[in-house]
C-alpha positions as CSV (number, residue, x, y, z in Angstrom):
1,M,5.7,-8.8,41.2
2,K,2.0,-8.7,40.7
3,L,0.2,-12.1,40.5
4,F,-3.2,-12.5,38.9
5,V,-5.0,-15.8,39.5
6,A,-7.8,-16.6,37.0
7,E,-10.2,-19.5,37.3
8,K,-9.7,-20.9,33.8
9,P,-6.9,-20.8,31.2
10,D,-8.9,-18.9,28.6
11,V,-9.7,-16.1,31.0
12,A,-6.1,-15.9,32.0
13,R,-5.1,-15.5,28.3
14,E,-7.6,-12.6,27.9
15,L,-6.5,-11.0,31.1
16,A,-2.8,-11.3,30.2
17,A,-3.5,-9.8,26.7
18,F,-5.3,-6.9,28.3
19,I,-2.5,-6.2,30.8
20,G,0.0,-6.3,27.8
21,R,-2.1,-3.8,25.9
22,K,-2.5,-1.6,28.9
23,N,1.2,-1.6,29.8
24,K,2.4,-1.8,26.2
25,T,4.4,-4.9,27.2
26,S,4.6,-8.2,25.2
27,A,3.6,-11.4,27.0
28,K,5.8,-14.4,27.5
29,K,3.9,-17.7,27.9
30,E,5.2,-20.4,30.1
31,A,3.6,-23.8,30.7
32,R,1.7,-22.8,33.8
33,F,1.6,-19.0,33.7
34,I,2.0,-15.9,31.4
35,E,4.5,-13.3,32.2
36,I,3.9,-9.6,31.2
37,G,6.6,-7.3,32.5
38,D,6.4,-7.2,36.3
39,S,3.0,-9.0,36.2
40,I,2.2,-12.8,36.1
41,V,-1.1,-14.3,35.2
42,T,-1.8,-17.9,36.1
43,W,-5.0,-20.0,36.3
44,A,-6.6,-22.5,38.6
45,R,-8.6,-24.8,36.3
46,G,-11.5,-24.9,38.7
47,H,-11.1,-26.4,42.2
48,L,-7.6,-27.6,42.7
49,L,-8.3,-28.8,46.2
50,E,-10.9,-31.3,47.2
51,Q,-12.5,-32.4,50.4
52,A,-10.7,-35.3,52.1
53,Q,-12.2,-38.8,52.3
54,V,-13.5,-40.3,55.5
55,D,-10.4,-42.4,56.0
56,D,-8.3,-39.3,56.2
57,Y,-10.1,-38.4,59.4
58,Y,-9.5,-41.9,60.9
59,P,-5.9,-42.7,60.2
60,D,-5.7,-45.2,63.0
61,I,-8.2,-47.7,61.6
62,P,-6.3,-50.4,59.8
63,R,-7.0,-50.8,56.1
64,T,-6.3,-53.7,53.8
65,P,-7.3,-54.3,50.1
66,E,-10.3,-56.2,51.4
67,N,-11.1,-53.5,54.0
68,S,-10.7,-50.3,51.9
69,S,-12.2,-46.9,52.5
70,K,-15.0,-47.8,50.1
71,G,-15.8,-51.2,51.6
72,R,-18.5,-51.9,54.1
73,L,-16.0,-53.8,56.3
74,Y,-14.2,-50.5,56.8
75,W,-17.4,-48.6,57.2
76,Q,-18.4,-50.8,60.2
77,H,-15.4,-49.4,62.1
78,V,-16.3,-45.7,61.6
79,P,-18.9,-44.4,64.0
80,L,-21.8,-42.4,62.7
81,P,-22.4,-39.5,62.5
82,I,-19.1,-38.4,61.0
83,L,-18.7,-34.8,62.2
84,P,-15.2,-33.4,61.6
85,R,-14.1,-30.7,64.0
86,K,-12.0,-29.2,61.1
87,F,-12.5,-30.1,57.5
88,I,-9.5,-31.3,55.6
89,Y,-8.8,-30.2,52.0
90,T,-6.2,-32.0,49.9
91,P,-4.7,-31.5,46.5
92,S,-6.4,-33.6,43.7
93,K,-5.1,-37.1,43.9
94,E,-6.5,-38.3,40.6
95,D,-5.1,-35.5,38.3
96,A,-1.4,-35.0,38.4
97,D,-1.5,-31.9,36.2
98,R,-4.0,-30.1,38.5
99,S,-1.8,-31.0,41.5
100,A,1.3,-29.6,39.7
101,Q,-0.7,-26.4,38.8
102,L,-1.6,-26.0,42.5
103,K,2.1,-26.2,43.5
104,E,3.0,-23.6,40.8
105,I,0.4,-21.2,42.1
106,G,1.6,-21.6,45.6
107,R,5.2,-20.9,44.5
108,L,4.1,-17.8,42.6
109,M,1.9,-16.6,45.6
110,K,4.9,-16.8,48.0
111,K,7.0,-14.8,45.5
112,A,4.5,-12.1,44.7
113,S,4.3,-8.8,46.4
114,E,0.7,-8.2,45.4
115,I,-2.0,-10.8,44.6
116,Y,-5.2,-10.3,42.6
117,N,-8.2,-12.7,42.7
118,A,-9.4,-12.8,39.1
119,A,-11.6,-15.9,39.4
120,D,-15.2,-15.9,38.3
121,R,-17.3,-13.5,40.3
122,D,-19.7,-16.1,41.8
123,R,-19.5,-18.0,45.1
124,E,-17.5,-20.9,43.6
125,G,-15.0,-18.5,42.0
126,Q,-14.4,-16.8,45.3
127,L,-13.9,-20.1,47.1
128,I,-11.6,-21.5,44.4
129,F,-9.2,-18.6,45.1
130,D,-9.7,-18.4,48.9
131,E,-9.0,-22.1,49.5
132,I,-5.7,-21.8,47.7
133,I,-4.8,-18.8,49.8
134,E,-5.7,-20.8,52.9
135,H,-3.9,-24.0,51.7
136,F,-0.6,-22.1,51.4
137,D,-1.2,-19.9,54.4
138,I,-0.6,-16.7,52.4
139,S,-0.8,-13.6,54.6
140,G,0.7,-10.2,55.1
141,K,0.4,-9.3,51.4
142,P,-2.2,-7.1,49.7
143,I,-4.8,-9.4,48.1
144,K,-7.4,-7.7,45.9
145,R,-10.5,-8.8,44.1
146,L,-11.2,-8.1,40.4
147,I,-14.8,-8.3,39.5
148,F,-15.8,-8.5,35.8
149,S,-18.7,-10.0,33.9
150,S,-17.2,-9.9,30.4
151,L,-13.7,-10.0,28.9
152,D,-13.7,-6.9,26.7
153,D,-11.3,-4.1,27.5
154,A,-14.0,-1.8,28.9
155,A,-15.1,-4.4,31.5
156,L,-11.6,-5.3,32.5
157,E,-10.6,-1.6,32.8
158,R,-13.6,-1.1,35.2
159,A,-12.5,-4.2,37.2
160,F,-9.0,-2.8,37.6
161,N,-10.3,0.7,38.5
162,N,-12.7,-0.7,41.1
163,A,-10.6,-3.5,42.6
164,I,-11.4,-4.1,46.3
165,D,-9.8,-6.0,49.2
166,N,-10.4,-9.7,48.9
167,K,-11.6,-9.8,52.5
168,T,-14.4,-7.3,51.8
169,P,-17.5,-9.0,53.3
170,A,-19.5,-8.6,50.0
171,V,-17.1,-10.9,48.2
172,F,-15.4,-12.9,51.0
173,N,-18.7,-14.1,52.5
174,M,-19.6,-15.5,49.1
175,G,-16.6,-17.8,49.4
176,L,-17.7,-18.8,52.9
177,A,-21.2,-19.6,51.6
178,A,-19.8,-21.8,48.9
179,K,-17.6,-23.5,51.5
180,A,-20.5,-24.1,53.8
181,R,-22.5,-25.5,50.9
182,G,-19.7,-27.9,50.1
183,Q,-19.3,-29.1,53.7
184,A,-23.1,-29.6,53.9
185,D,-22.9,-31.8,50.7
186,W,-20.1,-33.8,52.3
187,L,-21.8,-34.3,55.7
188,I,-25.1,-35.4,54.2
189,G,-23.5,-37.5,51.4
190,M,-21.0,-39.3,53.6
191,N,-23.3,-39.9,56.6
192,G,-26.5,-40.5,54.6
193,T,-25.0,-42.9,52.1
194,R,-23.2,-45.0,54.8
195,A,-26.3,-45.1,57.1
196,M,-28.7,-46.1,54.3
197,T,-26.3,-48.6,52.8
198,M,-25.4,-50.3,56.1
199,A,-29.1,-50.4,57.1
200,H,-30.7,-51.7,53.9
201,V,-28.1,-53.3,51.7
202,T,-27.3,-56.9,52.6
203,P,-26.0,-59.8,50.5
204,S,-29.5,-61.2,50.4
205,R,-30.9,-57.9,49.0
206,G,-28.1,-57.4,46.5
207,A,-24.8,-55.5,46.3
208,G,-24.1,-51.9,45.7
209,Y,-24.8,-48.7,47.6
210,L,-27.8,-46.5,48.5
211,N,-26.4,-43.1,47.6
212,V,-27.8,-40.0,49.5
213,G,-27.0,-36.4,48.5
214,R,-28.1,-33.0,49.7
215,V,-29.4,-32.1,46.3
216,M,-29.7,-35.4,44.5
217,T,-32.0,-37.1,47.1
218,P,-34.7,-34.4,47.4
219,T,-34.6,-33.9,43.6
220,M,-35.1,-37.6,43.0
221,S,-38.0,-37.5,45.5
222,V,-39.7,-34.7,43.6
223,V,-39.3,-36.6,40.3
224,V,-40.6,-39.9,41.7
225,R,-43.6,-38.3,43.4
226,R,-44.5,-36.5,40.2
227,H,-44.1,-39.8,38.2
228,L,-46.4,-41.5,40.6
229,E,-49.0,-38.8,40.4
230,I,-49.0,-39.1,36.6
231,Q,-49.0,-42.9,36.7
232,N,-52.0,-42.9,39.1
233,F,-53.9,-40.1,37.5
234,K,-57.4,-40.9,36.6
235,P,-59.0,-38.5,34.1
236,S,-62.6,-37.5,34.5
237,A,-64.9,-35.9,31.9
238,F,-66.5,-32.6,32.4
239,Y,-68.6,-30.4,30.2
240,V,-68.5,-26.8,29.2
241,P,-71.5,-25.1,27.6
242,L,-70.6,-22.4,25.0
243,V,-72.8,-19.6,23.7
244,E,-72.0,-17.9,20.4
245,L,-73.3,-14.4,20.1
246,P,-74.4,-12.9,16.7
247,D,-71.1,-11.0,16.4
248,G,-69.0,-14.1,16.8
249,T,-68.1,-13.7,20.4
250,V,-68.1,-17.0,22.3
251,L,-69.1,-17.0,25.9
252,E,-67.9,-19.9,28.0
253,W,-69.7,-21.3,31.0
254,K,-67.9,-20.3,34.2
255,K,-69.9,-21.3,37.2
256,R,-73.3,-21.9,38.7
257,A,-74.3,-18.6,40.1
258,D,-76.6,-20.1,42.7
259,S,-74.2,-22.0,45.0
260,S,-77.1,-23.9,46.6
261,D,-77.8,-25.7,43.2
262,T,-75.0,-28.2,42.7
263,E,-76.8,-30.8,40.6
264,G,-74.4,-32.4,38.2
265,L,-71.4,-30.5,39.5
266,D,-68.3,-31.9,41.2
267,T,-66.7,-30.4,44.3
268,N,-64.6,-28.0,42.1
269,G,-67.7,-26.6,40.5
270,K,-67.3,-28.3,37.1
271,I,-70.2,-29.9,35.2
272,V,-69.7,-33.6,35.3
273,D,-73.2,-34.7,34.1
274,R,-73.6,-34.2,30.4
275,A,-77.4,-34.0,30.8
276,V,-77.0,-30.9,33.0
277,A,-74.8,-29.2,30.3
278,E,-77.3,-30.1,27.6
279,R,-80.2,-28.7,29.6
280,I,-78.4,-25.3,29.9
281,V,-77.7,-25.2,26.1
282,N,-81.2,-26.3,25.2
283,A,-82.8,-23.7,27.4
284,I,-80.7,-20.9,25.8
285,N,-81.5,-22.3,22.3
286,K,-85.2,-22.2,23.2
287,G,-85.0,-18.4,23.9
288,L,-83.8,-18.1,27.5
289,D,-82.7,-14.4,27.7
290,G,-79.2,-13.5,28.9
291,E,-78.2,-10.4,30.8
292,I,-74.8,-8.7,30.6
293,I,-73.7,-8.3,34.2
294,E,-70.2,-6.9,33.5
295,A,-68.3,-5.4,30.6
296,K,-64.8,-4.1,31.0
297,S,-62.3,-2.6,28.6
298,V,-59.0,-1.6,30.1
299,E,-55.8,-0.4,28.4
300,K,-52.8,-2.3,29.7
301,K,-49.0,-1.8,29.3
302,E,-46.4,-4.5,29.4
303,E,-42.7,-3.9,29.9
304,P,-40.2,-6.1,28.0
305,P,-39.1,-9.3,29.6
306,L,-36.0,-9.1,31.8
307,P,-32.7,-10.0,30.2
308,F,-31.8,-13.6,30.1
309,S,-30.3,-15.6,33.0
310,L,-28.7,-19.0,32.1
311,P,-31.8,-20.9,33.3
312,S,-34.2,-18.7,31.4
313,I,-32.3,-18.8,28.1
314,Q,-32.0,-22.6,28.4
315,A,-35.7,-22.9,29.0
316,E,-36.7,-20.5,26.2
317,L,-34.4,-21.7,23.4
318,S,-34.9,-25.4,24.3
319,K,-38.7,-24.9,23.9
320,K,-38.5,-22.6,20.8
321,Y,-35.7,-24.3,18.8
322,G,-35.3,-27.8,20.3
323,L,-31.7,-27.0,21.4
324,T,-30.4,-29.2,24.2
325,I,-29.3,-27.6,27.6
326,D,-25.7,-28.6,26.8
327,E,-25.8,-26.9,23.4
328,I,-27.2,-23.7,24.8
329,T,-24.7,-23.6,27.7
330,K,-21.7,-24.3,25.4
331,A,-22.9,-21.6,23.0
332,C,-23.2,-19.1,25.8
333,Q,-19.7,-19.9,27.1
334,S,-18.2,-19.7,23.6
335,L,-19.8,-16.3,23.0
336,Y,-18.5,-15.1,26.4
337,E,-15.0,-16.3,25.5
338,K,-15.3,-14.4,22.2
339,K,-16.2,-11.3,24.2
340,M,-19.5,-11.0,22.4
341,Q,-21.6,-11.3,25.5
342,T,-21.3,-11.2,29.2
343,Y,-20.6,-14.0,31.8
344,V,-22.8,-17.0,31.3
345,G,-23.0,-18.5,34.8
346,T,-25.8,-16.3,36.2
347,D,-29.3,-17.1,37.6
348,C,-30.1,-13.4,37.8
349,P,-31.8,-11.4,35.0
350,Y,-31.2,-7.9,36.4
351,L,-28.6,-5.4,35.4
352,P,-26.5,-2.8,37.4
353,E,-27.9,0.7,37.0
354,A,-24.5,2.0,36.0
355,M,-24.5,-0.2,32.9
356,H,-27.4,1.8,31.5
357,G,-25.0,4.5,30.7
358,E,-23.1,2.1,28.4
359,A,-26.2,1.4,26.3
360,A,-25.3,3.8,23.4
361,E,-21.9,2.1,23.0
362,V,-23.3,-1.4,23.1
363,L,-26.1,-0.6,20.7
364,N,-23.7,1.1,18.3
365,G,-21.6,-2.0,18.3
366,L,-24.6,-4.1,17.3
367,R,-25.7,-1.7,14.6
368,S,-24.1,-3.7,11.7
369,L,-26.2,-6.8,12.5
370,F,-29.3,-5.2,14.0
371,G,-29.4,-1.8,12.3
372,K,-33.1,-1.6,11.6
373,A,-34.1,-2.6,15.1
374,I,-31.6,-0.3,16.8
375,G,-32.8,2.6,14.6
376,N,-36.0,2.6,16.7
377,T,-34.4,2.4,20.1
378,D,-34.5,5.2,22.7
379,I,-31.6,5.0,25.2
380,S,-33.4,7.3,27.6
381,R,-35.8,4.4,28.5
382,K,-35.0,2.7,31.7
383,Y,-37.2,-0.2,32.7
384,G,-37.1,-2.3,35.9
385,C,-34.3,-4.6,34.7
386,W,-31.8,-1.9,35.8
387,N,-31.9,-2.5,39.5
388,D,-28.9,-2.4,41.9
389,K,-30.9,-3.8,44.8
390,K,-31.2,-7.1,43.0
391,L,-27.4,-7.3,42.7
392,S,-26.2,-6.3,46.1
393,G,-26.8,-6.7,49.8
394,E,-28.2,-9.8,51.5
395,G,-29.6,-12.2,49.0
396,G,-28.1,-10.2,46.1
397,A,-27.0,-12.0,43.0
398,A,-23.3,-12.6,42.1
399,H,-23.8,-12.0,38.4
400,H,-26.0,-9.8,36.3
401,G,-28.1,-10.9,33.3
402,I,-26.6,-12.1,30.1
403,I,-26.4,-9.2,27.6
404,P,-24.3,-8.4,24.5
405,T,-21.0,-6.5,24.9
406,G,-21.3,-4.7,21.5
407,N,-18.0,-6.3,20.4
408,K,-18.0,-7.6,16.9
409,G,-17.4,-11.3,16.4
410,A,-18.6,-14.3,14.4
411,T,-20.7,-17.2,15.6
412,S,-19.4,-20.6,14.7
413,S,-22.5,-22.8,15.0
414,E,-26.3,-22.6,14.6
415,A,-26.7,-22.8,18.4
416,E,-24.4,-19.8,18.8
417,R,-26.3,-17.8,16.2
418,L,-29.6,-18.5,17.9
419,V,-28.3,-17.8,21.3
420,Y,-26.6,-14.5,20.3
421,Q,-29.7,-13.4,18.4
422,A,-31.9,-14.0,21.4
423,V,-29.6,-12.2,23.8
424,C,-29.3,-9.2,21.5
425,N,-33.0,-9.0,20.8
426,R,-33.8,-9.1,24.5
427,Y,-31.3,-6.4,25.2
428,I,-32.5,-4.2,22.3
429,A,-36.1,-4.6,23.6
430,Q,-35.1,-2.8,26.8
431,F,-35.0,0.5,24.7
432,Y,-38.4,0.0,23.0
433,P,-41.8,1.3,24.1
434,E,-44.0,-0.8,26.2
435,H,-46.4,-3.2,24.5
436,R,-49.9,-1.7,24.8
437,Y,-53.1,-3.6,24.4
438,M,-56.8,-3.3,25.3
439,S,-58.0,-6.1,27.7
440,V,-61.7,-6.7,27.2
441,S,-63.8,-8.9,29.4
442,L,-67.5,-9.8,29.3
443,K,-69.7,-11.6,31.8
444,A,-73.3,-12.6,31.1
445,S,-75.9,-14.5,33.1
446,F,-78.3,-17.0,31.6
447,G,-80.7,-18.1,34.3
448,G,-78.6,-19.3,37.2
449,D,-75.5,-19.8,35.1
450,E,-72.6,-17.4,34.5
451,F,-70.7,-17.2,31.3
452,G,-67.7,-15.1,30.3
453,A,-65.3,-14.2,27.6
454,T,-62.0,-12.3,27.3
455,A,-60.2,-10.8,24.4
456,R,-57.1,-8.7,23.7
457,A,-56.7,-6.0,21.1
458,V,-53.2,-4.7,20.4
459,I,-52.8,-1.0,20.4
460,A,-49.0,-0.8,19.9
461,N,-46.7,-3.7,19.5
462,G,-43.8,-1.9,21.2
463,W,-40.9,-4.1,22.2
464,K,-42.6,-7.2,20.7
465,D,-41.5,-5.9,17.3
466,V,-38.0,-7.0,18.5
467,D,-38.5,-9.7,21.1
468,G,-41.7,-11.6,21.1
469,D,-44.1,-13.6,18.9
470,G,-46.9,-11.1,19.1
471,D,-50.3,-11.8,20.7
472,A,-52.1,-15.1,20.5
473,E,-55.8,-15.0,21.3
474,P,-56.5,-17.2,24.3
475,S,-58.9,-20.0,23.5
476,P,-62.2,-20.1,25.4
477,S,-61.0,-23.2,27.3
478,D,-57.9,-21.6,28.8
479,G,-57.8,-22.5,32.4
480,D,-56.7,-25.0,35.0
481,H,-58.8,-28.0,33.8
482,A,-57.7,-31.5,34.7
483,G,-59.5,-34.0,32.6
484,T,-61.4,-34.1,29.3
485,D,-62.9,-30.8,28.4
486,N,-66.1,-31.3,26.3
487,K,-67.7,-28.3,24.7
488,I,-71.4,-28.1,24.1
489,A,-72.2,-25.1,21.9
490,S,-75.2,-22.9,21.5
491,K,-75.9,-20.0,19.2
492,K,-77.8,-17.0,20.6
């Protein structure tokens, strides 16, 4: 019997359906697994094992209702630091259904002749499967890893054809990395929380706990420090002389060319004395000649932005449409489950180079919805997003960027529609020409002061016809100014 262990029930259903179509065998669904001929597909529902509590490491310390594992009376008997020689993992004690599912997987693993890890292809997915194998001490059987980023038949067929040994370092080490991360969380959380609480929380200071976490505490520190910076920020005014030329070009004051003359300037070189700014403008209005010291015109090319990762699509659509992070994530997950786009849990925007060969099929699948845009694509184009080096080796990503699969389907909410449109547009843009524009810069000197202006003229919109809002002229005040930016204009 072949056993396939997925991470979630919905993935298990899709996997079972694929095996049924592949083997022309009907599926028989049971409460905790799906049987298809000589194959069984079951699911883990995320982590079915959890790290033990501190009291599991100190069974000899007496506990009473008043001296429980969460109470400070009990904490006083546990020496710090708590450094287990071997970490203990136990079945979930709070969820009977998860505990029962774990037992069923163990029974099936012991019965199976061949086992397949079909969990998500990231670190946590690898660990979810490996910790079950370790918990039941499963050995002496072939255990293989299926790696897929979408649930369509083509992706699953590739996964079966390219199944590898589950102990292959490229995948097995990802599980070890997730395990190490979890143990680090436990060590810092348990020791830090107990130490800080015991040291600083007393009846006179109030009840409760001072929670410490490996991620939570430094993140909170960043937030608090930024809050204090904003709270204590004191704006200061500075002044920016402007010169409008007869053709409408506006030159902005950039710096005092003579570094020895710092009258009215702060340490950052900004004009903080209005009288100094007004003298510059008045001198130009009275006929002070200017001299062009640099004029550049350079044609530039811009490749399309990389496909979306989960963080980048969350950031972009939240800003563009006001969607919440939760709405975007749920929409991505739903589209993945509908086989309309690839796996959502990725922080990598790059794509495997082999997937470039599937572009024609994917684009053809999108033609009914994006026919006009796809009509202008050129599948021979291959930009930097197709990069195996970003997906393998040390530091390589577990998942590739989010792209459409080309499978037809229907969106069921406005959030799904916007997410799917953005993902498809970004993918289609990879087969459009580069965005080309002329970058123009001008520098002029009036006395001892340097002025400058920049502009951009579009030559060919390229991929921005599909993905992008076009060019916006930068305002003359673009820059890293902290404070009130006061313009004092002159015509020349």
